[in-house]
All heavy atoms as a GROMACS GRO file, in nm:
protein
  577
    1MET      N    1  -0.205  -0.808   0.823
    1MET     CA    2  -0.185  -0.707   0.723
    1MET      C    3  -0.034  -0.695   0.693
    1MET      O    4   0.044  -0.702   0.786
    1MET     CB    5  -0.238  -0.571   0.759
    1MET     CG    6  -0.209  -0.467   0.663
    1MET     SD    7  -0.281  -0.304   0.697
    1MET     CE    8  -0.449  -0.356   0.718
    2VAL      N    9   0.004  -0.684   0.559
    2VAL     CA   10   0.144  -0.675   0.529
    2VAL      C   11   0.146  -0.548   0.439
    2VAL      O   12   0.074  -0.531   0.341
    2VAL     CB   13   0.188  -0.798   0.446
    2VAL    CG1   14   0.330  -0.779   0.392
    2VAL    CG2   15   0.178  -0.920   0.534
    3VAL      N   16   0.243  -0.459   0.470
    3VAL     CA   17   0.267  -0.347   0.390
    3VAL      C   18   0.402  -0.368   0.320
    3VAL      O   19   0.503  -0.384   0.390
    3VAL     CB   20   0.272  -0.215   0.483
    3VAL    CG1   21   0.307  -0.096   0.400
    3VAL    CG2   22   0.152  -0.201   0.550
    4ARG      N   23   0.401  -0.359   0.189
    4ARG     CA   24   0.525  -0.388   0.109
    4ARG      C   25   0.576  -0.273   0.046
    4ARG      O   26   0.509  -0.220  -0.047
    4ARG     CB   27   0.491  -0.497  -0.002
    4ARG     CG   28   0.459  -0.636   0.057
    4ARG     CD   29   0.447  -0.747  -0.045
    4ARG     NE   30   0.310  -0.734  -0.112
    4ARG     CZ   31   0.283  -0.781  -0.231
    4ARG    NH1   32   0.373  -0.835  -0.295
    4ARG    NH2   33   0.176  -0.763  -0.273
    5ASN      N   34   0.680  -0.210   0.096
    5ASN     CA   35   0.739  -0.090   0.027
    5ASN      C   36   0.779  -0.097  -0.111
    5ASN      O   37   0.765  -0.024  -0.190
    5ASN     CB   38   0.859  -0.044   0.115
    5ASN     CG   39   0.809   0.015   0.251
    5ASN    OD1   40   0.703  -0.003   0.295
    5ASN    ND2   41   0.900   0.094   0.314
    6ALA      N   42   0.837  -0.216  -0.141
    6ALA     CA   43   0.903  -0.231  -0.272
    6ALA      C   44   0.795  -0.229  -0.388
    6ALA      O   45   0.811  -0.172  -0.488
    6ALA     CB   46   0.980  -0.365  -0.283
    7ASP      N   47   0.674  -0.283  -0.347
    7ASP     CA   48   0.575  -0.291  -0.448
    7ASP      C   49   0.460  -0.176  -0.433
    7ASP      O   50   0.373  -0.165  -0.506
    7ASP     CB   51   0.499  -0.414  -0.442
    7ASP     CG   52   0.583  -0.537  -0.480
    7ASP    OD1   53   0.687  -0.516  -0.542
    7ASP    OD2   54   0.556  -0.652  -0.443
    8GLU      N   55   0.481  -0.094  -0.326
    8GLU     CA   56   0.381  -0.007  -0.292
    8GLU      C   57   0.233  -0.075  -0.272
    8GLU      O   58   0.131  -0.021  -0.332
    8GLU     CB   59   0.372   0.110  -0.393
    8GLU     CG   60   0.501   0.184  -0.400
    8GLU     CD   61   0.511   0.298  -0.304
    8GLU    OE1   62   0.414   0.367  -0.272
    8GLU    OE2   63   0.610   0.317  -0.236
    9ARG      N   64   0.222  -0.178  -0.204
    9ARG     CA   65   0.106  -0.255  -0.192
    9ARG      C   66   0.083  -0.279  -0.058
    9ARG      O   67   0.174  -0.294   0.041
    9ARG     CB   68   0.110  -0.386  -0.269
    9ARG     CG   69   0.130  -0.363  -0.422
    9ARG     CD   70   0.114  -0.504  -0.485
    9ARG     NE   71  -0.024  -0.547  -0.495
    9ARG     CZ   72  -0.117  -0.489  -0.587
    9ARG    NH1   73  -0.086  -0.408  -0.668
    9ARG    NH2   74  -0.246  -0.535  -0.579
   10VAL      N   75  -0.048  -0.305  -0.014
   10VAL     CA   76  -0.093  -0.338   0.111
   10VAL      C   77  -0.181  -0.477   0.088
   10VAL      O   78  -0.270  -0.467   0.010
   10VAL     CB   79  -0.173  -0.232   0.190
   10VAL    CG1   80  -0.227  -0.287   0.320
   10VAL    CG2   81  -0.088  -0.122   0.222
   11ASP      N   82  -0.134  -0.578   0.157
   11ASP     CA   83  -0.217  -0.702   0.158
   11ASP      C   84  -0.286  -0.729   0.289
   11ASP      O   85  -0.214  -0.707   0.392
   11ASP     CB   86  -0.118  -0.828   0.131
   11ASP     CG   87  -0.056  -0.816  -0.008
   11ASP    OD1   88  -0.115  -0.762  -0.096
   11ASP    OD2   89   0.052  -0.863  -0.022
   12THR      N   90  -0.410  -0.770   0.279
   12THR     CA   91  -0.481  -0.796   0.401
   12THR      C   92  -0.512  -0.943   0.410
   12THR      O   93  -0.556  -0.998   0.314
   12THR     CB   94  -0.610  -0.712   0.403
   12THR    OG1   95  -0.580  -0.575   0.388
   12THR    CG2   96  -0.691  -0.730   0.539
   13TYR      N   97  -0.491  -1.003   0.533
   13TYR     CA   98  -0.510  -1.147   0.552
   13TYR      C   99  -0.609  -1.174   0.657
   13TYR      O  100  -0.613  -1.099   0.756
   13TYR     CB  101  -0.373  -1.216   0.582
   13TYR     CG  102  -0.269  -1.206   0.472
   13TYR    CD1  103  -0.190  -1.095   0.463
   13TYR    CD2  104  -0.264  -1.309   0.380
   13TYR    CE1  105  -0.096  -1.090   0.344
   13TYR    CE2  106  -0.172  -1.306   0.286
   13TYR     CZ  107  -0.092  -1.194   0.262
   13TYR     OH  108   0.002  -1.193   0.158
   14ALA      N  109  -0.679  -1.280   0.650
   14ALA     CA  110  -0.775  -1.335   0.762
   14ALA      C  111  -0.682  -1.392   0.868
   14ALA      O  112  -0.598  -1.466   0.836
   14ALA     CB  113  -0.862  -1.446   0.714
   15VAL      N  114  -0.699  -1.350   0.991
   15VAL     CA  115  -0.621  -1.386   1.106
   15VAL      C  116  -0.625  -1.544   1.121
   15VAL      O  117  -0.526  -1.615   1.140
   15VAL     CB  118  -0.658  -1.319   1.238
   15VAL    CG1  119  -0.582  -1.369   1.349
   15VAL    CG2  120  -0.637  -1.164   1.208
   16LYS      N  121  -0.747  -1.604   1.120
   16LYS     CA  122  -0.760  -1.744   1.158
   16LYS      C  123  -0.712  -1.829   1.044
   16LYS      O  124  -0.660  -1.937   1.082
   16LYS     CB  125  -0.907  -1.764   1.174
   16LYS     CG  126  -0.954  -1.701   1.308
   16LYS     CD  127  -1.106  -1.744   1.331
   16LYS     CE  128  -1.156  -1.679   1.460
   16LYS     NZ  129  -1.288  -1.715   1.479
   17THR      N  130  -0.727  -1.794   0.918
   17THR     CA  131  -0.696  -1.888   0.808
   17THR      C  132  -0.562  -1.851   0.742
   17THR      O  133  -0.501  -1.937   0.679
   17THR     CB  134  -0.811  -1.883   0.710
   17THR    OG1  135  -0.805  -1.766   0.647
   17THR    CG2  136  -0.938  -1.925   0.769
   18GLY      N  137  -0.510  -1.730   0.754
   18GLY     CA  138  -0.402  -1.685   0.676
   18GLY      C  139  -0.427  -1.667   0.531
   18GLY      O  140  -0.344  -1.625   0.453
   19LYS      N  141  -0.551  -1.666   0.485
   19LYS     CA  142  -0.583  -1.654   0.347
   19LYS      C  143  -0.583  -1.500   0.316
   19LYS      O  144  -0.632  -1.421   0.400
   19LYS     CB  145  -0.730  -1.686   0.329
   19LYS     CG  146  -0.775  -1.679   0.193
   19LYS     CD  147  -0.923  -1.727   0.167
   19LYS     CE  148  -0.972  -1.707   0.036
   19LYS     NZ  149  -1.110  -1.745   0.011
   20ARG      N  150  -0.534  -1.464   0.207
   20ARG     CA  151  -0.524  -1.320   0.156
   20ARG      C  152  -0.664  -1.279   0.124
   20ARG      O  153  -0.732  -1.348   0.038
   20ARG     CB  154  -0.429  -1.309   0.046
   20ARG     CG  155  -0.411  -1.161   0.011
   20ARG     CD  156  -0.309  -1.120  -0.078
   20ARG     NE  157  -0.337  -1.186  -0.211
   20ARG     CZ  158  -0.250  -1.186  -0.312
   20ARG    NH1  159  -0.134  -1.138  -0.304
   20ARG    NH2  160  -0.281  -1.253  -0.420
   21LEU      N  161  -0.710  -1.172   0.182
   21LEU     CA  162  -0.843  -1.120   0.153
   21LEU      C  163  -0.845  -1.012   0.049
   21LEU      O  164  -0.934  -1.000  -0.035
   21LEU     CB  165  -0.902  -1.060   0.281
   21LEU     CG  166  -0.920  -1.154   0.393
   21LEU    CD1  167  -0.974  -1.075   0.526
   21LEU    CD2  168  -1.022  -1.267   0.358
   22SER      N  169  -0.736  -0.920   0.046
   22SER     CA  170  -0.727  -0.825  -0.058
   22SER      C  171  -0.581  -0.786  -0.071
   22SER      O  172  -0.497  -0.798   0.013
   22SER     CB  173  -0.804  -0.702  -0.019
   22SER     OG  174  -0.756  -0.640   0.087
   23SER      N  175  -0.558  -0.726  -0.193
   23SER     CA  176  -0.420  -0.673  -0.216
   23SER      C  177  -0.443  -0.541  -0.301
   23SER      O  178  -0.509  -0.557  -0.410
   23SER     CB  179  -0.331  -0.765  -0.294
   23SER     OG  180  -0.209  -0.714  -0.325
   24VAL      N  181  -0.405  -0.432  -0.254
   24VAL     CA  182  -0.424  -0.301  -0.324
   24VAL      C  183  -0.299  -0.229  -0.342
   24VAL      O  184  -0.214  -0.230  -0.262
   24VAL     CB  185  -0.530  -0.203  -0.247
   24VAL    CG1  186  -0.667  -0.275  -0.238
   24VAL    CG2  187  -0.481  -0.186  -0.108
   25ALA      N  188  -0.287  -0.167  -0.458
   25ALA     CA  189  -0.169  -0.076  -0.491
   25ALA      C  190  -0.197   0.051  -0.434
   25ALA      O  191  -0.315   0.100  -0.456
   25ALA     CB  192  -0.153  -0.074  -0.634
   26LEU      N  193  -0.106   0.119  -0.368
   26LEU     CA  194  -0.128   0.251  -0.312
   26LEU      C  195  -0.119   0.355  -0.417
   26LEU      O  196  -0.037   0.344  -0.519
   26LEU     CB  197  -0.031   0.278  -0.200
   26LEU     CG  198  -0.024   0.176  -0.095
   26LEU    CD1  199   0.073   0.213   0.007
   26LEU    CD2  200  -0.164   0.169  -0.031
   27LYS      N  201  -0.195   0.466  -0.408
   27LYS     CA  202  -0.199   0.568  -0.508
   27LYS      C  203  -0.158   0.703  -0.453
   27LYS      O  204  -0.254   0.780  -0.414
   27LYS     CB  205  -0.343   0.576  -0.579
   27LYS     CG  206  -0.388   0.448  -0.635
   27LYS     CD  207  -0.516   0.444  -0.677
   27LYS     CE  208  -0.564   0.310  -0.729
   27LYS     NZ  209  -0.703   0.294  -0.751
   28PHE      N  210  -0.039   0.716  -0.418
   28PHE     CA  211   0.001   0.852  -0.358
   28PHE      C  212  -0.006   0.970  -0.446
   28PHE      O  213   0.022   0.952  -0.569
   28PHE     CB  214   0.152   0.833  -0.308
   28PHE     CG  215   0.158   0.758  -0.176
   28PHE    CD1  216   0.186   0.624  -0.170
   28PHE    CD2  217   0.141   0.828  -0.048
   28PHE    CE1  218   0.200   0.564  -0.050
   28PHE    CE2  219   0.151   0.768   0.069
   28PHE     CZ  220   0.184   0.634   0.068
   29PRO      N  221  -0.036   1.077  -0.395
   29PRO     CA  222  -0.037   1.214  -0.481
   29PRO      C  223   0.100   1.271  -0.496
   29PRO      O  224   0.190   1.248  -0.406
   29PRO     CB  225  -0.140   1.297  -0.400
   29PRO     CG  226  -0.114   1.254  -0.260
   29PRO     CD  227  -0.094   1.108  -0.261
   30GLY      N  228   0.117   1.344  -0.598
   30GLY     CA  229   0.236   1.428  -0.615
   30GLY      C  230   0.376   1.360  -0.594
   30GLY      O  231   0.459   1.431  -0.546
   31GLY      N  232   0.393   1.248  -0.640
   31GLY     CA  233   0.526   1.182  -0.648
   31GLY      C  234   0.574   1.129  -0.515
   31GLY      O  235   0.673   1.075  -0.501
   32GLU      N  236   0.478   1.133  -0.415
   32GLU     CA  237   0.505   1.072  -0.282
   32GLU      C  238   0.504   0.921  -0.296
   32GLU      O  239   0.458   0.855  -0.387
   32GLU     CB  240   0.393   1.114  -0.193
   32GLU     CG  241   0.405   1.055  -0.053
   32GLU     CD  242   0.517   1.121   0.032
   32GLU    OE1  243   0.637   1.078   0.012
   32GLU    OE2  244   0.489   1.200   0.116
   33TYR      N  245   0.579   0.857  -0.212
   33TYR     CA  246   0.574   0.711  -0.201
   33TYR      C  247   0.575   0.660  -0.049
   33TYR      O  248   0.600   0.742   0.033
   33TYR     CB  249   0.688   0.642  -0.282
   33TYR     CG  250   0.821   0.678  -0.258
   33TYR    CD1  251   0.900   0.609  -0.171
   33TYR    CD2  252   0.874   0.798  -0.310
   33TYR    CE1  253   1.031   0.644  -0.148
   33TYR    CE2  254   1.013   0.833  -0.287
   33TYR     CZ  255   1.084   0.751  -0.202
   33TYR     OH  256   1.212   0.789  -0.174
   34LEU      N  257   0.557   0.537  -0.032
   34LEU     CA  258   0.532   0.480   0.092
   34LEU      C  259   0.658   0.483   0.188
   34LEU      O  260   0.758   0.440   0.145
   34LEU     CB  261   0.483   0.329   0.080
   34LEU     CG  262   0.456   0.252   0.206
   34LEU    CD1  263   0.340   0.313   0.288
   34LEU    CD2  264   0.423   0.108   0.185
   35GLY      N  265   0.639   0.526   0.305
   35GLY     CA  266   0.745   0.532   0.397
   35GLY      C  267   0.722   0.415   0.497
   35GLY      O  268   0.795   0.323   0.499
   36THR      N  269   0.612   0.407   0.563
   36THR     CA  270   0.578   0.303   0.666
   36THR      C  271   0.426   0.296   0.698
   36THR      O  272   0.359   0.393   0.680
   36THR     CB  273   0.665   0.325   0.790
   36THR    OG1  274   0.652   0.210   0.873
   36THR    CG2  275   0.614   0.447   0.867
   37GLY      N  276   0.394   0.178   0.734
   37GLY     CA  277   0.245   0.153   0.787
   37GLY      C  278   0.256   0.205   0.932
   37GLY      O  279   0.348   0.159   1.001
   38LEU      N  280   0.155   0.272   0.969
   38LEU     CA  281   0.146   0.315   1.119
   38LEU      C  282   0.041   0.243   1.196
   38LEU      O  283   0.056   0.250   1.325
   38LEU     CB  284   0.105   0.465   1.111
   38LEU     CG  285   0.206   0.559   1.045
   38LEU    CD1  286   0.159   0.703   1.047
   38LEU    CD2  287   0.348   0.554   1.117
   39GLY      N  288  -0.052   0.174   1.142
   39GLY     CA  289  -0.159   0.099   1.220
   39GLY      C  290  -0.277   0.163   1.202
   39GLY      O  291  -0.307   0.253   1.123
   40TRP      N  292  -0.377   0.114   1.291
   40TRP     CA  293  -0.512   0.157   1.278
   40TRP      C  294  -0.537   0.294   1.351
   40TRP      O  295  -0.488   0.315   1.455
   40TRP     CB  296  -0.608   0.057   1.333
   40TRP     CG  297  -0.604  -0.071   1.253
   40TRP    CD1  298  -0.537  -0.179   1.285
   40TRP    CD2  299  -0.660  -0.094   1.142
   40TRP    NE1  300  -0.542  -0.281   1.197
   40TRP    CE2  301  -0.623  -0.228   1.100
   40TRP    CE3  302  -0.738  -0.024   1.041
   40TRP    CZ2  303  -0.657  -0.291   0.977
   40TRP    CZ3  304  -0.776  -0.095   0.926
   40TRP    CH2  305  -0.748  -0.209   0.896
   41SER      N  306  -0.608   0.384   1.279
   41SER     CA  307  -0.642   0.504   1.344
   41SER      C  308  -0.766   0.488   1.448
   41SER      O  309  -0.838   0.398   1.437
   41SER     CB  310  -0.675   0.612   1.252
   41SER     OG  311  -0.802   0.582   1.186
   42LYS      N  312  -0.780   0.591   1.537
   42LYS     CA  313  -0.899   0.594   1.630
   42LYS      C  314  -1.021   0.612   1.550
   42LYS      O  315  -1.130   0.564   1.584
   42LYS     CB  316  -0.890   0.701   1.739
   42LYS     CG  317  -0.776   0.686   1.835
   42LYS     CD  318  -0.774   0.790   1.929
   42LYS     CE  319  -0.657   0.770   2.022
   42LYS     NZ  320  -0.639   0.879   2.123
   43GLU      N  321  -1.007   0.680   1.425
   43GLU     CA  322  -1.134   0.704   1.342
   43GLU      C  323  -1.173   0.573   1.261
   43GLU      O  324  -1.273   0.569   1.205
   43GLU     CB  325  -1.102   0.811   1.241
   43GLU     CG  326  -1.086   0.944   1.319
   43GLU     CD  327  -0.935   0.965   1.362
   43GLU    OE1  328  -0.847   0.880   1.324
   43GLU    OE2  329  -0.909   1.059   1.442
   44GLY      N  330  -1.079   0.475   1.251
   44GLY     CA  331  -1.119   0.356   1.185
   44GLY      C  332  -1.023   0.312   1.074
   44GLY      O  333  -0.964   0.209   1.072
   45PRO      N  334  -0.989   0.398   0.967
   45PRO     CA  335  -0.903   0.366   0.865
   45PRO      C  336  -0.760   0.345   0.905
   45PRO      O  337  -0.716   0.401   1.006
   45PRO     CB  338  -0.907   0.487   0.768
   45PRO     CG  339  -1.030   0.558   0.796
   45PRO     CD  340  -1.046   0.530   0.954
   46PHE      N  341  -0.690   0.259   0.825
   46PHE     CA  342  -0.554   0.232   0.858
   46PHE      C  343  -0.467   0.357   0.809
   46PHE      O  344  -0.509   0.432   0.716
   46PHE     CB  345  -0.500   0.113   0.762
   46PHE     CG  346  -0.368   0.055   0.802
   46PHE    CD1  347  -0.350  -0.013   0.926
   46PHE    CD2  348  -0.255   0.085   0.727
   46PHE    CE1  349  -0.231  -0.071   0.944
   46PHE    CE2  350  -0.138   0.033   0.757
   46PHE     CZ  351  -0.124  -0.050   0.877
   47LEU      N  352  -0.354   0.385   0.878
   47LEU     CA  353  -0.275   0.495   0.849
   47LEU      C  354  -0.138   0.453   0.788
   47LEU      O  355  -0.074   0.364   0.836
   47LEU     CB  356  -0.245   0.577   0.988
   47LEU     CG  357  -0.364   0.648   1.052
   47LEU    CD1  358  -0.325   0.691   1.184
   47LEU    CD2  359  -0.420   0.744   0.962
   48VAL      N  360  -0.092   0.531   0.694
   48VAL     CA  361   0.047   0.518   0.640
   48VAL      C  362   0.111   0.652   0.636
   48VAL      O  363   0.039   0.750   0.628
   48VAL     CB  364   0.042   0.451   0.496
   48VAL    CG1  365  -0.003   0.309   0.510
   48VAL    CG2  366  -0.038   0.541   0.403
   49ARG      N  367   0.243   0.649   0.639
   49ARG     CA  368   0.320   0.777   0.639
   49ARG      C  369   0.391   0.773   0.507
   49ARG      O  370   0.463   0.670   0.461
   49ARG     CB  371   0.427   0.781   0.746
   49ARG     CG  372   0.506   0.906   0.745
   49ARG     CD  373   0.604   0.913   0.865
   49ARG     NE  374   0.543   0.895   0.996
   49ARG     CZ  375   0.473   0.973   1.067
   49ARG    NH1  376   0.461   1.100   1.026
   49ARG    NH2  377   0.433   0.952   1.188
   50GLY      N  378   0.390   0.875   0.428
   50GLY     CA  379   0.463   0.907   0.314
   50GLY      C  380   0.622   0.921   0.345
   50GLY      O  381   0.656   0.973   0.445
   51TYR      N  382   0.700   0.888   0.250
   51TYR     CA  383   0.846   0.892   0.271
   51TYR      C  384   0.907   1.033   0.244
   51TYR      O  385   0.989   1.086   0.330
   51TYR     CB  386   0.912   0.788   0.188
   51TYR     CG  387   1.056   0.788   0.203
   51TYR    CD1  388   1.117   0.725   0.308
   51TYR    CD2  389   1.158   0.862   0.109
   51TYR    CE1  390   1.255   0.720   0.328
   51TYR    CE2  391   1.289   0.863   0.123
   51TYR     CZ  392   1.335   0.798   0.234
   51TYR     OH  393   1.477   0.797   0.260
   52LEU      N  394   0.866   1.093   0.135
   52LEU     CA  395   0.929   1.219   0.100
   52LEU      C  396   0.895   1.338   0.188
   52LEU      O  397   0.972   1.421   0.234
   52LEU     CB  398   0.899   1.265  -0.053
   52LEU     CG  399   0.950   1.173  -0.158
   52LEU    CD1  400   0.904   1.216  -0.289
   52LEU    CD2  401   1.096   1.176  -0.156
   53TYR      N  402   0.762   1.345   0.216
   53TYR     CA  403   0.712   1.477   0.293
   53TYR      C  404   0.670   1.443   0.424
   53TYR      O  405   0.625   1.530   0.501
   53TYR     CB  406   0.601   1.525   0.210
   53TYR     CG  407   0.636   1.556   0.064
   53TYR    CD1  408   0.574   1.494  -0.035
   53TYR    CD2  409   0.732   1.656   0.036
   53TYR    CE1  410   0.605   1.513  -0.167
   53TYR    CE2  411   0.781   1.672  -0.097
   53TYR     CZ  412   0.709   1.607  -0.198
   53TYR     OH  413   0.745   1.630  -0.323
   54ASP      N  414   0.689   1.316   0.474
   54ASP     CA  415   0.659   1.275   0.622
   54ASP      C  416   0.506   1.302   0.652
   54ASP      O  417   0.477   1.333   0.765
   54ASP     CB  418   0.742   1.346   0.718
   54ASP     CG  419   0.758   1.266   0.842
   54ASP    OD1  420   0.758   1.146   0.844
   54ASP    OD2  421   0.776   1.341   0.946
   55ARG      N  422   0.425   1.295   0.549
   55ARG     CA  423   0.269   1.323   0.568
   55ARG      C  424   0.203   1.192   0.607
   55ARG      O  425   0.240   1.095   0.558
   55ARG     CB  426   0.206   1.380   0.444
   55ARG     CG  427   0.272   1.526   0.418
   55ARG     CD  428   0.196   1.579   0.296
   55ARG     NE  429   0.255   1.710   0.258
   55ARG     CZ  430   0.262   1.761   0.138
   55ARG    NH1  431   0.232   1.682   0.033
   55ARG    NH2  432   0.318   1.883   0.122
   56VAL      N  433   0.102   1.202   0.695
   56VAL     CA  434   0.028   1.090   0.718
   56VAL      C  435  -0.111   1.085   0.644
   56VAL      O  436  -0.175   1.188   0.635
   56VAL     CB  437   0.001   1.082   0.878
   56VAL    CG1  438  -0.096   0.975   0.914
   56VAL    CG2  439   0.124   1.085   0.948
   57TYR      N  440  -0.140   0.957   0.597
   57TYR     CA  441  -0.257   0.946   0.517
   57TYR      C  442  -0.336   0.838   0.562
   57TYR      O  443  -0.291   0.739   0.614
   57TYR     CB  444  -0.213   0.901   0.373
   57TYR     CG  445  -0.136   1.003   0.291
   57TYR    CD1  446   0.005   0.999   0.309
   57TYR    CD2  447  -0.182   1.093   0.205
   57TYR    CE1  448   0.085   1.096   0.236
   57TYR    CE2  449  -0.117   1.180   0.133
   57TYR     CZ  450   0.018   1.177   0.150
   57TYR     OH  451   0.097   1.279   0.077
   58TYR      N  452  -0.477   0.854   0.542
   58TYR     CA  453  -0.568   0.739   0.569
   58TYR      C  454  -0.564   0.656   0.444
   58TYR      O  455  -0.550   0.704   0.336
   58TYR     CB  456  -0.711   0.791   0.579
   58TYR     CG  457  -0.738   0.870   0.719
   58TYR    CD1  458  -0.758   1.008   0.718
   58TYR    CD2  459  -0.740   0.805   0.840
   58TYR    CE1  460  -0.781   1.075   0.836
   58TYR    CE2  461  -0.761   0.870   0.957
   58TYR     CZ  462  -0.785   1.012   0.947
   58TYR     OH  463  -0.814   1.075   1.067
   59LEU      N  464  -0.581   0.519   0.462
   59LEU     CA  465  -0.582   0.439   0.341
   59LEU      C  466  -0.717   0.350   0.336
   59LEU      O  467  -0.754   0.300   0.446
   59LEU     CB  468  -0.468   0.332   0.366
   59LEU     CG  469  -0.462   0.208   0.280
   59LEU    CD1  470  -0.452   0.252   0.134
   59LEU    CD2  471  -0.350   0.122   0.319
   60ASP      N  472  -0.776   0.354   0.224
   60ASP     CA  473  -0.896   0.266   0.188
   60ASP      C  474  -0.843   0.142   0.150
   60ASP      O  475  -0.770   0.120   0.042
   60ASP     CB  476  -0.976   0.332   0.092
   60ASP     CG  477  -1.099   0.257   0.058
   60ASP    OD1  478  -1.099   0.136   0.070
   60ASP    OD2  479  -1.202   0.313   0.021
   61LEU      N  480  -0.861   0.035   0.240
   61LEU     CA  481  -0.804  -0.099   0.204
   61LEU      C  482  -0.871  -0.172   0.096
   61LEU      O  483  -0.820  -0.276   0.045
   61LEU     CB  484  -0.805  -0.188   0.332
   61LEU     CG  485  -0.713  -0.135   0.440
   61LEU    CD1  486  -0.734  -0.213   0.568
   61LEU    CD2  487  -0.569  -0.156   0.396
   62THR      N  488  -0.976  -0.127   0.046
   62THR     CA  489  -1.049  -0.195  -0.068
   62THR      C  490  -1.005  -0.126  -0.201
   62THR      O  491  -1.003  -0.200  -0.295
   62THR     CB  492  -1.201  -0.189  -0.058
   62THR    OG1  493  -1.234  -0.043  -0.055
   62THR    CG2  494  -1.247  -0.253   0.062
   63THR      N  495  -0.958   0.003  -0.204
   63THR     CA  496  -0.919   0.066  -0.332
   63THR      C  497  -0.778   0.099  -0.341
   63THR      O  498  -0.735   0.136  -0.456
   63THR     CB  499  -1.012   0.182  -0.349
   63THR    OG1  500  -0.987   0.283  -0.258
   63THR    CG2  501  -1.162   0.152  -0.356
   64GLY      N  502  -0.719   0.117  -0.224
   64GLY     CA  503  -0.581   0.174  -0.230
   64GLY      C  504  -0.568   0.328  -0.228
   64GLY      O  505  -0.468   0.383  -0.220
   65LYS      N  506  -0.702   0.390  -0.222
   65LYS     CA  507  -0.694   0.539  -0.225
   65LYS      C  508  -0.647   0.589  -0.094
   65LYS      O  509  -0.672   0.536   0.014
   65LYS     CB  510  -0.835   0.588  -0.247
   65LYS     CG  511  -0.860   0.729  -0.240
   65LYS     CD  512  -1.005   0.775  -0.260
   65LYS     CE  513  -1.021   0.924  -0.234
   65LYS     NZ  514  -1.160   0.971  -0.238
   66LEU      N  515  -0.574   0.699  -0.098
   66LEU     CA  516  -0.523   0.762   0.016
   66LEU      C  517  -0.580   0.906   0.028
   66LEU      O  518  -0.599   0.978  -0.068
   66LEU     CB  519  -0.362   0.773   0.003
   66LEU     CG  520  -0.295   0.642   0.004
   66LEU    CD1  521  -0.155   0.660  -0.070
   66LEU    CD2  522  -0.283   0.583   0.130
   67TRP      N  523  -0.598   0.960   0.152
   67TRP     CA  524  -0.637   1.092   0.169
   67TRP      C  525  -0.569   1.135   0.293
   67TRP      O  526  -0.536   1.062   0.388
   67TRP     CB  527  -0.785   1.109   0.169
   67TRP     CG  528  -0.861   1.051   0.279
   67TRP    CD1  529  -0.905   1.110   0.404
   67TRP    CD2  530  -0.902   0.916   0.310
   67TRP    NE1  531  -0.968   1.020   0.484
   67TRP    CE2  532  -0.968   0.910   0.425
   67TRP    CE3  533  -0.896   0.806   0.217
   67TRP    CZ2  534  -1.028   0.783   0.471
   67TRP    CZ3  535  -0.950   0.681   0.268
   67TRP    CH2  536  -1.001   0.673   0.387
   68ARG      N  537  -0.537   1.270   0.288
   68ARG     CA  538  -0.450   1.332   0.397
   68ARG      C  539  -0.526   1.344   0.531
   68ARG      O  540  -0.641   1.376   0.539
   68ARG     CB  541  -0.421   1.479   0.358
   68ARG     CG  542  -0.312   1.486   0.251
   68ARG     CD  543  -0.173   1.462   0.301
   68ARG     NE  544  -0.131   1.532   0.420
   68ARG     CZ  545  -0.094   1.654   0.434
   68ARG    NH1  546  -0.078   1.729   0.317
   68ARG    NH2  547  -0.059   1.716   0.544
   69ARG      N  548  -0.454   1.307   0.628
   69ARG     CA  549  -0.506   1.322   0.765
   69ARG      C  550  -0.500   1.465   0.790
   69ARG      O  551  -0.404   1.535   0.769
   69ARG     CB  552  -0.425   1.242   0.863
   69ARG     CG  553  -0.470   1.234   0.994
   69ARG     CD  554  -0.392   1.132   1.080
   69ARG     NE  555  -0.436   1.139   1.218
   69ARG     CZ  556  -0.385   1.070   1.321
   69ARG    NH1  557  -0.265   1.017   1.299
   69ARG    NH2  558  -0.428   1.099   1.445
   70LYS      N  559  -0.596   1.524   0.857
   70LYS     CA  560  -0.608   1.669   0.890
   70LYS      C  561  -0.532   1.706   1.018
   70LYS      O  562  -0.504   1.826   1.036
   70LYS     CB  563  -0.751   1.706   0.905
   70LYS     CG  564  -0.835   1.696   0.780
   70LYS     CD  565  -0.788   1.782   0.671
   70LYS     CE  566  -0.884   1.758   0.553
   70LYS     NZ  567  -0.825   1.806   0.416
   71HIS      N  568  -0.492   1.619   1.117
   71HIS     CA  569  -0.434   1.654   1.228
   71HIS      C  570  -0.322   1.553   1.261
   71HIS      O  571  -0.278   1.471   1.193
   71HIS     CB  572  -0.520   1.651   1.346
   71HIS     CG  573  -0.603   1.530   1.359
   71HIS    ND1  574  -0.704   1.508   1.272
   71HIS    CD2  575  -0.600   1.429   1.452
   71HIS    CE1  576  -0.771   1.392   1.303
   71HIS    NE2  577  -0.701   1.342   1.420
   0.00000   0.00000   0.00000
C-alpha cells in the first residue's frame, strides 16, 4: 500500500506481483487533509490521521470514504 500526501490518494498493490489493485482519492470532511497513514486497525479497516485536527479516520480502500474513529 502506498499513501501519497501530495495527491491525497491511497494505492493498493498485490504483494506477490506488484500490480496495482486500486487507487482511491481520499474524501476528508471539513477542509481536513491527509497527515499520515497509520496502518491496519484491529477492527479491519486501514487508519489514516488528518493533518489539521489530528483526528484518526477509518478508510474504505474501495471508495476513499473516511469516517471518524470513535476511540
